[in-house]
Structure formats: structure tokens, C-alpha cells
N, CA and C atoms as an extended XYZ file, in Angstrom:
474
Properties=species:S:1:pos:R:3:atomname:S:1:resname:S:1:resid:I:1 pbc="F F F"
N       146.191      -78.280       23.507 N   MET     1
C       144.768      -78.011       23.609 CA  MET     1
C       144.560      -76.880       24.615 C   MET     1
N       143.853      -75.853       24.205 N   ASN     2
C       143.686      -74.677       25.047 CA  ASN     2
C       142.236      -74.544       25.473 C   ASN     2
N       141.826      -75.392       26.430 N   GLU     3
C       140.457      -75.309       26.930 CA  GLU     3
C       140.300      -74.076       27.800 C   GLU     3
N       139.157      -73.433       27.690 N   LYS     4
C       138.884      -72.246       28.478 CA  LYS     4
C       138.177      -72.683       29.758 C   LYS     4
N       138.941      -72.787       30.848 N   LEU     5
C       138.414      -73.235       32.131 CA  LEU     5
C       138.170      -72.063       33.063 C   LEU     5
N       137.132      -72.177       33.860 N   ILE     6
C       136.856      -71.156       34.861 CA  ILE     6
C       137.911      -71.258       35.955 C   ILE     6
N       138.587      -70.143       36.201 N   ALA     7
C       139.634      -70.072       37.213 CA  ALA     7
C       139.685      -68.652       37.763 C   ALA     7
N       140.443      -68.458       38.823 N   ASP     8
C       140.564      -67.145       39.450 CA  ASP     8
C       141.009      -66.107       38.424 C   ASP     8
N       140.322      -64.964       38.413 N   GLY     9
C       140.671      -63.868       37.516 CA  GLY     9
C       140.017      -63.925       36.147 C   GLY     9
N       139.369      -65.028       35.806 N   LYS    10
C       138.727      -65.163       34.489 CA  LYS    10
C       137.388      -64.426       34.465 C   LYS    10
N       137.090      -63.861       33.303 N   TYR    11
C       135.785      -63.254       33.054 CA  TYR    11
C       134.877      -64.380       32.570 C   TYR    11
N       133.680      -64.467       33.165 N   VAL    12
C       132.779      -65.590       32.890 CA  VAL    12
C       131.379      -65.073       32.589 C   VAL    12
N       130.736      -65.711       31.614 N   GLU    13
C       129.313      -65.469       31.362 CA  GLU    13
C       128.598      -66.808       31.434 C   GLU    13
N       127.516      -66.852       32.220 N   VAL    14
C       126.718      -68.071       32.349 CA  VAL    14
C       125.242      -67.749       32.121 C   VAL    14
N       124.532      -68.745       31.645 N   THR    15
C       123.075      -68.675       31.599 CA  THR    15
C       122.585      -69.692       32.617 C   THR    15
N       121.437      -69.411       33.242 N   TYR    16
C       120.954      -70.367       34.232 CA  TYR    16
C       119.486      -70.152       34.551 C   TYR    16
N       118.928      -71.174       35.168 N   VAL    17
C       117.614      -71.092       35.796 CA  VAL    17
C       117.865      -71.364       37.274 C   VAL    17
N       117.390      -70.457       38.105 N   LEU    18
C       117.530      -70.598       39.557 CA  LEU    18
C       116.192      -71.028       40.120 C   LEU    18
N       116.218      -72.119       40.887 N   ARG    19
C       114.997      -72.652       41.489 CA  ARG    19
C       115.185      -72.798       42.995 C   ARG    19
N       114.068      -72.807       43.699 N   GLU    20
C       114.108      -73.033       45.141 CA  GLU    20
C       114.254      -74.520       45.417 C   GLU    20
N       115.164      -74.877       46.291 N   ASN    21
C       115.416      -76.233       46.796 CA  ASN    21
C       116.097      -77.189       45.819 C   ASN    21
N       115.457      -77.512       44.684 N   ASP    22
C       116.041      -78.495       43.773 CA  ASP    22
C       115.612      -78.209       42.334 C   ASP    22
N       116.000      -79.104       41.420 N   ALA    23
C       115.739      -78.891       39.997 CA  ALA    23
C       114.249      -78.810       39.664 C   ALA    23
N       113.390      -79.267       40.573 N   ASN    24
C       111.946      -79.228       40.345 CA  ASN    24
C       111.247      -78.132       41.144 C   ASN    24
N       112.015      -77.311       41.861 N   GLY    25
C       111.429      -76.297       42.726 CA  GLY    25
C       110.885      -75.103       41.964 C   GLY    25
N       110.307      -74.180       42.718 N   GLU    26
C       109.734      -72.967       42.140 CA  GLU    26
C       110.829      -72.150       41.467 C   GLU    26
N       110.546      -71.676       40.253 N   GLU    27
C       111.501      -70.853       39.515 CA  GLU    27
C       111.596      -69.478       40.161 C   GLU    27
N       112.831      -69.068       40.484 N   LEU    28
C       113.058      -67.793       41.150 CA  LEU    28
C       113.639      -66.741       40.217 C   LEU    28
N       114.472      -67.178       39.274 N   GLU    29
C       115.183      -66.232       38.412 CA  GLU    29
C       115.699      -66.969       37.182 C   GLU    29
N       115.744      -66.255       36.049 N   VAL    30
C       116.276      -66.824       34.810 CA  VAL    30
C       117.257      -65.830       34.199 C   VAL    30
N       118.410      -66.319       33.806 N   CYS    31
C       119.383      -65.516       33.050 CA  CYS    31
C       119.526      -66.194       31.690 C   CYS    31
N       118.845      -65.669       30.664 N   PRO    32
C       118.836      -66.300       29.342 CA  PRO    32
C       120.082      -65.951       28.516 C   PRO    32
N       120.230      -66.628       27.386 N   ALA    33
C       121.405      -66.449       26.525 CA  ALA    33
C       121.556      -65.023       26.019 C   ALA    33
N       120.452      -64.315       25.806 N   ASP    34
C       120.571      -62.938       25.310 CA  ASP    34
C       120.918      -61.941       26.420 C   ASP    34
N       120.879      -62.393       27.666 N   GLU    35
C       121.270      -61.560       28.814 CA  GLU    35
C       122.002      -62.416       29.843 C   GLU    35
N       123.174      -62.968       29.494 N   PRO    36
C       123.867      -63.859       30.429 CA  PRO    36
C       124.336      -63.109       31.670 C   PRO    36
N       124.533      -63.868       32.731 N   PHE    37
C       125.060      -63.325       33.977 CA  PHE    37
C       126.579      -63.306       33.859 C   PHE    37
N       127.184      -62.129       34.021 N   ALA    38
C       128.618      -61.965       33.818 CA  ALA    38
C       129.314      -61.522       35.095 C   ALA    38
N       130.500      -62.066       35.333 N   PHE    39
C       131.293      -61.692       36.505 CA  PHE    39
C       132.746      -62.094       36.287 C   PHE    39
N       133.629      -61.517       37.091 N   THR    40
C       135.035      -61.885       37.081 CA  THR    40
C       135.305      -62.680       38.344 C   THR    40
N       135.846      -63.888       38.196 N   VAL    41
C       136.082      -64.784       39.323 CA  VAL    41
C       137.073      -64.151       40.301 C   VAL    41
N       136.730      -64.212       41.580 N   GLY    42
C       137.615      -63.726       42.629 CA  GLY    42
C       137.474      -62.253       42.939 C   GLY    42
N       136.527      -61.568       42.321 N   GLN    43
C       136.353      -60.127       42.548 CA  GLN    43
C       135.212      -59.798       43.512 C   GLN    43
N       134.711      -60.824       44.217 N   LEU    44
C       133.636      -60.648       45.204 CA  LEU    44
C       132.370      -60.073       44.581 C   LEU    44
N       132.122      -60.417       43.313 N   GLU    45
C       130.929      -59.943       42.610 CA  GLU    45
C       129.749      -60.887       42.789 C   GLU    45
N       130.046      -62.136       43.151 N   VAL    46
C       129.005      -63.159       43.307 CA  VAL    46
C       129.274      -63.953       44.577 C   VAL    46
N       128.334      -64.799       44.950 N   LEU    47
C       128.534      -65.664       46.105 CA  LEU    47
C       129.782      -66.526       45.900 C   LEU    47
N       130.621      -66.598       46.921 N   GLU    48
C       131.836      -67.415       46.835 CA  GLU    48
C       131.490      -68.879       46.559 C   GLU    48
N       130.417      -69.380       47.181 N   SER    49
C       130.015      -70.770       46.982 CA  SER    49
C       129.579      -71.020       45.538 C   SER    49
N       128.959      -70.026       44.900 N   PHE    50
C       128.560      -70.128       43.496 CA  PHE    50
C       129.811      -70.257       42.626 C   PHE    50
N       130.794      -69.383       42.875 N   GLU    51
C       132.058      -69.451       42.124 CA  GLU    51
C       132.737      -70.803       42.305 C   GLU    51
N       132.777      -71.285       43.546 N   GLN    52
C       133.466      -72.547       43.827 CA  GLN    52
C       132.845      -73.710       43.054 C   GLN    52
N       131.517      -73.715       42.943 N   LYS    53
C       130.833      -74.792       42.210 CA  LYS    53
C       131.141      -74.734       40.707 C   LYS    53
N       131.482      -73.536       40.201 N   LEU    54
C       131.772      -73.379       38.769 CA  LEU    54
C       133.252      -73.584       38.426 C   LEU    54
N       134.118      -73.506       39.430 N   MET    55
C       135.562      -73.605       39.183 CA  MET    55
C       135.904      -74.878       38.405 C   MET    55
N       136.730      -74.714       37.401 N   GLY    56
C       137.198      -75.846       36.614 CA  GLY    56
C       136.279      -76.231       35.469 C   GLY    56
N       135.074      -75.670       35.427 N   LEU    57
C       134.189      -75.964       34.296 CA  LEU    57
C       134.727      -75.243       33.070 C   LEU    57
N       134.418      -75.787       31.898 N   LYS    58
C       134.924      -75.160       30.677 CA  LYS    58
C       133.794      -74.514       29.885 C   LYS    58
N       134.184      -73.623       29.010 N   GLU    59
C       133.238      -72.936       28.143 CA  GLU    59
C       132.413      -73.971       27.392 C   GLU    59
N       131.094      -73.793       27.390 N   GLY    60
C       130.185      -74.718       26.719 CA  GLY    60
C       129.664      -75.824       27.620 C   GLY    60
N       130.242      -75.975       28.804 N   GLU    61
C       129.839      -77.044       29.716 CA  GLU    61
C       128.569      -76.663       30.476 C   GLU    61
N       127.710      -77.657       30.702 N   GLU    62
C       126.487      -77.446       31.464 CA  GLU    62
C       126.737      -77.759       32.936 C   GLU    62
N       125.939      -77.149       33.809 N   PHE    63
C       126.087      -77.389       35.242 CA  PHE    63
C       124.725      -77.495       35.903 C   PHE    63
N       124.712      -78.140       37.056 N   SER    64
C       123.520      -78.268       37.874 CA  SER    64
C       123.997      -78.537       39.295 C   SER    64
N       123.698      -77.611       40.219 N   PHE    65
C       124.136      -77.782       41.596 CA  PHE    65
C       123.237      -77.009       42.542 C   PHE    65
N       123.288      -77.403       43.791 N   GLY    66
C       122.519      -76.732       44.826 CA  GLY    66
C       123.421      -75.989       45.786 C   GLY    66
N       122.852      -74.975       46.410 N   LEU    67
C       123.515      -74.252       47.494 CA  LEU    67
C       122.557      -74.256       48.678 C   LEU    67
N       123.066      -74.640       49.839 N   THR    68
C       122.229      -74.590       51.027 CA  THR    68
C       122.000      -73.127       51.400 C   THR    68
N       121.025      -72.894       52.218 N   MET    69
C       120.738      -71.545       52.706 CA  MET    69
C       122.012      -70.924       53.289 C   MET    69
N       122.794      -71.721       54.031 N   GLU    70
C       124.023      -71.215       54.646 CA  GLU    70
C       125.072      -70.849       53.603 C   GLU    70
N       125.142      -71.608       52.501 N   GLU    71
C       126.094      -71.316       51.425 CA  GLU    71
C       125.633      -70.131       50.581 C   GLU    71
N       124.343      -69.857       50.618 N   ALA    72
C       123.782      -68.793       49.783 CA  ALA    72
C       123.668      -67.500       50.598 C   ALA    72
N       122.462      -67.099       50.935 N   TYR    73
C       122.241      -65.805       51.577 CA  TYR    73
C       121.885      -65.897       53.050 C   TYR    73
N       122.042      -67.098       53.626 N   GLY    74
C       121.772      -67.271       55.047 CA  GLY    74
C       120.295      -67.270       55.373 C   GLY    74
N       120.024      -67.379       56.655 N   ASP    75
C       118.654      -67.371       57.133 CA  ASP    75
C       118.153      -65.936       57.164 C   ASP    75
N       116.850      -65.772       57.208 N   GLU    76
C       116.297      -64.422       57.344 CA  GLU    76
C       116.723      -63.841       58.676 C   GLU    76
N       117.076      -62.565       58.677 N   ASP    77
C       117.501      -61.864       59.876 CA  ASP    77
C       116.360      -60.964       60.331 C   ASP    77
N       115.830      -61.231       61.520 N   GLU    78
C       114.711      -60.431       62.038 CA  GLU    78
C       115.098      -58.963       62.170 C   GLU    78
N       116.383      -58.694       62.413 N   GLU    79
C       116.838      -57.312       62.566 CA  GLU    79
C       116.850      -56.556       61.234 C   GLU    79
N       116.686      -57.283       60.120 N   ALA    80
C       116.650      -56.643       58.802 CA  ALA    80
C       115.249      -56.108       58.479 C   ALA    80
N       114.295      -56.340       59.391 N   TYR    81
C       112.958      -55.745       59.258 CA  TYR    81
C       112.983      -54.425       60.020 C   TYR    81
N       112.758      -53.328       59.304 N   VAL    82
C       112.887      -52.008       59.899 CA  VAL    82
C       111.569      -51.240       59.768 C   VAL    82
N       111.152      -50.639       60.868 N   ARG    83
C       109.952      -49.784       60.856 CA  ARG    83
C       110.374      -48.385       60.428 C   ARG    83
N       109.756      -47.889       59.373 N   VAL    84
C       110.075      -46.566       58.838 CA  VAL    84
C       108.802      -45.716       58.887 C   VAL    84
N       108.905      -44.507       59.456 N   PRO    85
C       107.718      -43.637       59.476 CA  PRO    85
C       107.272      -43.317       58.050 C   PRO    85
N       105.970      -43.291       57.841 N   LYS    86
C       105.446      -42.944       56.511 CA  LYS    86
C       105.936      -41.570       56.074 C   LYS    86
N       106.181      -40.692       57.037 N   SER    87
C       106.642      -39.339       56.702 CA  SER    87
C       107.988      -39.347       55.965 C   SER    87
N       108.757      -40.419       56.104 N   ALA    88
C       110.046      -40.519       55.411 CA  ALA    88
C       109.859      -40.646       53.895 C   ALA    88
N       108.645      -40.925       53.478 N   PHE    89
C       108.370      -41.126       52.053 CA  PHE    89
C       107.734      -39.893       51.404 C   PHE    89
N       107.696      -38.787       52.127 N   ILE    90
C       107.151      -37.554       51.565 CA  ILE    90
C       108.174      -36.943       50.616 C   ILE    90
N       107.766      -36.726       49.368 N   VAL    91
C       108.619      -36.101       48.362 CA  VAL    91
C       107.886      -34.886       47.822 C   VAL    91
N       108.538      -33.733       47.874 N   ASP    92
C       107.940      -32.474       47.408 CA  ASP    92
C       106.586      -32.221       48.076 C   ASP    92
N       106.502      -32.538       49.381 N   GLY    93
C       105.279      -32.284       50.124 CA  GLY    93
C       104.169      -33.293       49.891 C   GLY    93
N       104.422      -34.312       49.045 N   GLU    94
C       103.402      -35.317       48.711 CA  GLU    94
C       103.794      -36.677       49.275 C   GLU    94
N       102.814      -37.418       49.759 N   LEU    95
C       103.022      -38.775       50.237 CA  LEU    95
C       102.463      -39.727       49.198 C   LEU    95
N       103.350      -40.512       48.599 N   ASP    96
C       102.936      -41.454       47.547 CA  ASP    96
C       102.461      -42.753       48.198 C   ASP    96
N       101.162      -42.866       48.393 N   GLU    97
C       100.570      -44.033       49.056 CA  GLU    97
C       100.723      -45.316       48.233 C   GLU    97
N       100.972      -45.189       46.924 N   SER    98
C       101.036      -46.385       46.066 CA  SER    98
C       102.212      -47.288       46.419 C   SER    98
N       103.249      -46.733       47.062 N   ILE    99
C       104.387      -47.588       47.410 CA  ILE    99
C       104.114      -48.423       48.651 C   ILE    99
N       103.019      -48.138       49.335 N   PHE   100
C       102.713      -48.845       50.566 CA  PHE   100
C       101.894      -50.111       50.318 C   PHE   100
N       102.343      -50.926       49.394 N   GLU   101
C       101.687      -52.204       49.137 CA  GLU   101
C       102.658      -53.312       49.495 C   GLU   101
N       102.196      -54.295       50.248 N   VAL   102
C       103.048      -55.409       50.642 CA  VAL   102
C       103.625      -56.065       49.387 C   VAL   102
N       104.951      -56.269       49.415 N   GLY   103
C       105.637      -56.869       48.277 CA  GLY   103
C       106.283      -55.861       47.345 C   GLY   103
N       105.935      -54.590       47.503 N   GLU   104
C       106.487      -53.532       46.650 CA  GLU   104
C       107.964      -53.307       47.005 C   GLU   104
N       108.810      -53.183       45.973 N   VAL   105
C       110.228      -52.918       46.183 CA  VAL   105
C       110.416      -51.410       46.351 C   VAL   105
N       111.145      -51.039       47.406 N   VAL   106
C       111.325      -49.637       47.750 CA  VAL   106
C       112.818      -49.312       47.829 C   VAL   106
N       113.300      -48.385       46.997 N   PRO   107
C       114.706      -47.971       47.132 CA  PRO   107
C       114.844      -47.047       48.343 C   PRO   107
N       115.839      -47.299       49.154 N   MET   108
C       116.101      -46.483       50.340 CA  MET   108
C       117.574      -46.085       50.305 C   MET   108
N       117.912      -45.092       51.106 N   GLU   109
C       119.293      -44.633       51.160 CA  GLU   109
C       119.764      -44.634       52.607 C   GLU   109
N       120.998      -45.131       52.832 N   THR   110
C       121.562      -45.117       54.179 CA  THR   110
C       122.059      -43.710       54.497 C   THR   110
N       122.440      -43.502       55.745 N   GLU   111
C       122.986      -42.211       56.149 CA  GLU   111
C       124.255      -41.880       55.369 C   GLU   111
N       124.974      -42.911       54.910 N   ASP   112
C       126.213      -42.722       54.143 CA  ASP   112
C       125.955      -42.507       52.659 C   ASP   112
N       124.678      -42.553       52.246 N   GLY   113
C       124.346      -42.334       50.845 CA  GLY   113
C       124.313      -43.603       50.005 C   GLY   113
N       124.515      -44.777       50.630 N   ASP   114
C       124.448      -46.041       49.897 CA  ASP   114
C       122.988      -46.404       49.659 C   ASP   114
N       122.700      -46.911       48.443 N   GLU   115
C       121.323      -47.290       48.140 CA  GLU   115
C       121.074      -48.737       48.533 C   GLU   115
N       119.946      -48.970       49.174 N   LEU   116
C       119.497      -50.299       49.567 CA  LEU   116
C       118.124      -50.533       48.972 C   LEU   116
N       117.849      -51.765       48.608 N   MET   117
C       116.516      -52.108       48.136 CA  MET   117
C       115.815      -52.880       49.251 C   MET   117
N       114.640      -52.430       49.598 N   GLY   118
C       113.843      -53.111       50.604 CA  GLY   118
C       112.516      -53.522       50.011 C   GLY   118
N       111.836      -54.403       50.702 N   ILE   119
C       110.522      -54.861       50.257 CA  ILE   119
C       109.519      -54.551       51.368 C   ILE   119
N       108.403      -53.951       50.997 N   VAL   120
C       107.372      -53.643       51.987 CA  VAL   120
C       106.821      -54.960       52.534 C   VAL   120
N       107.002      -55.141       53.859 N   ALA   121
C       106.542      -56.367       54.511 CA  ALA   121
C       105.195      -56.172       55.199 C   ALA   121
N       104.940      -54.939       55.671 N   ASP   122
C       103.688      -54.667       56.367 CA  ASP   122
C       103.449      -53.160       56.347 C   ASP   122
N       102.183      -52.784       56.373 N   VAL   123
C       101.810      -51.368       56.413 CA  VAL   123
C       100.980      -51.149       57.674 C   VAL   123
N       101.499      -50.268       58.538 N   LEU   124
C       100.827      -49.950       59.781 CA  LEU   124
C       100.198      -48.558       59.664 C   LEU   124
N        99.607      -48.080       60.710 N   LEU   125
C        98.910      -46.796       60.656 CA  LEU   125
C        99.845      -45.657       60.239 C   LEU   125
N       100.976      -45.504       60.929 N   ASN   126
C       101.897      -44.402       60.647 CA  ASN   126
C       103.285      -44.863       60.197 C   ASN   126
N       103.455      -46.175       60.059 N   GLU   127
C       104.761      -46.726       59.703 CA  GLU   127
C       104.629      -47.779       58.616 C   GLU   127
N       105.750      -48.022       57.969 N   VAL   128
C       105.840      -49.094       56.990 CA  VAL   128
C       106.973      -50.006       57.456 C   VAL   128
N       106.745      -51.320       57.455 N   VAL   129
C       107.795      -52.262       57.822 CA  VAL   129
C       108.486      -52.695       56.530 C   VAL   129
N       109.796      -52.390       56.456 N   ILE   130
C       110.585      -52.700       55.265 CA  ILE   130
C       111.519      -53.864       55.581 C   ILE   130
N       111.533      -54.854       54.694 N   ASP   131
C       112.404      -56.028       54.833 CA  ASP   131
C       113.646      -55.804       53.984 C   ASP   131
N       114.812      -55.720       54.647 N   PHE   132
C       116.076      -55.532       53.943 CA  PHE   132
C       116.865      -56.833       53.798 C   PHE   132
N       116.259      -57.971       54.100 N   ASN   133
C       116.905      -59.254       53.829 CA  ASN   133
C       117.058      -59.407       52.324 C   ASN   133
N       118.065      -60.181       51.898 N   HIS   134
C       118.160      -60.518       50.479 CA  HIS   134
C       116.891      -61.287       50.123 C   HIS   134
N       116.330      -61.070       48.914 N   PRO   135
C       115.087      -61.774       48.551 CA  PRO   135
C       115.188      -63.296       48.644 C   PRO   135
N       116.412      -63.854       48.530 N   PHE   136
C       116.572      -65.305       48.600 CA  PHE   136
C       117.074      -65.785       49.956 C   PHE   136
N       117.096      -64.899       50.960 N   ALA   137
C       117.479      -65.305       52.319 CA  ALA   137
C       116.483      -66.346       52.810 C   ALA   137
N       116.992      -67.332       53.515 N   GLY   138
C       116.129      -68.375       54.061 CA  GLY   138
C       115.807      -69.485       53.085 C   GLY   138
N       116.398      -69.441       51.888 N   LEU   139
C       116.092      -70.443       50.859 CA  LEU   139
C       117.322      -71.272       50.485 C   LEU   139
N       117.082      -72.562       50.242 N   ASN   140
C       118.079      -73.392       49.579 CA  ASN   140
C       117.891      -73.150       48.087 C   ASN   140
N       118.988      -73.015       47.347 N   LEU   141
C       118.910      -72.651       45.934 CA  LEU   141
C       119.450      -73.764       45.050 C   LEU   141
N       118.916      -73.846       43.834 N   HIS   142
C       119.422      -74.802       42.837 CA  HIS   142
C       119.609      -74.088       41.503 C   HIS   142
N       120.842      -74.147       40.987 N   PHE   143
C       121.173      -73.544       39.702 CA  PHE   143
C       121.359      -74.638       38.667 C   PHE   143
N       120.787      -74.454       37.479 N   SER   144
C       121.097      -75.323       36.342 CA  SER   144
C       121.292      -74.406       35.143 C   SER   144
N       122.380      -74.642       34.418 N   GLY   145
C       122.665      -73.747       33.314 CA  GLY   145
C       123.860      -74.175       32.497 C   GLY   145
N       124.492      -73.183       31.859 N   LYS   146
C       125.583      -73.459       30.931 CA  LYS   146
C       126.606      -72.328       30.998 C   LYS   146
N       127.881      -72.704       30.905 N   VAL   147
C       128.959      -71.730       30.828 CA  VAL   147
C       129.021      -71.254       29.378 C   VAL   147
N       128.701      -70.008       29.145 N   GLU   148
C       128.639      -69.466       27.784 CA  GLU   148
C       129.983      -68.920       27.304 C   GLU   148
N       130.753      -68.343       28.220 N   LEU   149
C       132.013      -67.701       27.835 CA  LEU   149
C       132.994      -67.728       28.989 C   LEU   149
N       134.251      -68.017       28.689 N   VAL   150
C       135.347      -67.884       29.650 CA  VAL   150
C       136.457      -67.177       28.905 C   VAL   150
N       136.902      -66.035       29.443 N   SER   151
C       137.994      -65.310       28.781 CA  SER   151
C       138.872      -64.635       29.827 C   SER   151
N       140.002      -64.114       29.358 N   ASP   152
C       140.937      -63.452       30.269 CA  ASP   152
C       140.450      -62.083       30.706 C   ASP   152
N       139.601      -61.457       29.896 N   ALA   153
C       139.114      -60.115       30.210 CA  ALA   153
C       137.704      -59.945       29.676 C   ALA   153
N       136.981      -59.000       30.261 N   ALA   154
C       135.633      -58.686       29.789 CA  ALA   154
C       135.698      -58.126       28.377 C   ALA   154
N       134.722      -58.468       27.532 N   PRO   155
C       134.687      -57.888       26.183 CA  PRO   155
C       134.604      -56.363       26.269 C   PRO   155
N       135.263      -55.685       25.373 N   GLN   156
C       135.234      -54.223       25.364 CA  GLN   156
C       133.953      -53.722       24.729 C   GLN   156
N       133.372      -52.677       25.327 N   ASP   157
C       132.178      -52.065       24.746 CA  ASP   157
C       132.595      -51.295       23.492 C   ASP   157
N       131.761      -51.370       22.481 N   ASN   158
C       132.067      -50.657       21.244 CA  ASN   158
C       131.553      -49.236       21.286 C   ASN   158
């Protein structure tokens, strides 16, 4: 019998509903069957605790588990709130005021050229406070879903 079990190095596709705290919590994210979440186990593509909870499950098996804030994205880090001058958002001599709405996602670039996504937390007179915490920082998470595929390698694009 050749069951397809999730193990180190396996390519995995899962569908899930992510909720805050428990199975009855606020829905945070959905990965449906037509757009499954795909990753290779052990490649640091997903939370290690998420992988550990899936280890040993087989293709077609359903799952339901929680991750504490510490197992997930940790607590919110006050140092991840950064004050950025509004002048940093001038493009071609224009200041796009529409991005200065609380909750708006703002792509930023580090000095090394790496892209970061921040969320506008506050708008001050000459500055914008950007939150670079992971959107799920400070939350206990609950995943319920199904293992859709387990294989030795990712499917090849046609």
C-alpha cells in the first residue's frame, strides 16, 4: 500500500479556512480547492509549526488544529511601527494622498531593495505610521481543511 503521507521534502497542496482563536472564530483567510495553498515541506516556505501539525497526514485527509500566537507570528512588535515622512511617497513630483487611509496596504522597499508590505496605522500631519507586523501577529490561529495533494515534486507547468 503506497499511501501519500506528508513528510520532509514532499510537495503538498492544502485547502483551508483560517480563523482567529478557534473553529468558531472570525474568518481571516480562505484557500479554496481552485486555489490551494502549495509548499514543499522543509523548505522554510511556511510556519514550521504549521508543517509539524500536518506531518504524517495523508492525501485526502482532513485536519483541524490551532496554533498559539507564539507558534504562529508572535506578539505584535511595537518597533515594527515606523514613522515615514509623507514626502517619501512622492512619485514623479506628485503626492498620492489616497494611500494615506488607515488600513491601506502600502508596498515599501528596504535600503537593500527588498520589498515589504506595511499597513497604514495612523496618519499624522507630515508623517504616516506604517505597521510592518505580520497581519496575524498577536493572534491565536485555527486552521481547518483538507490535504489535497502529496507528491514527490511540484507539478510541472505546461
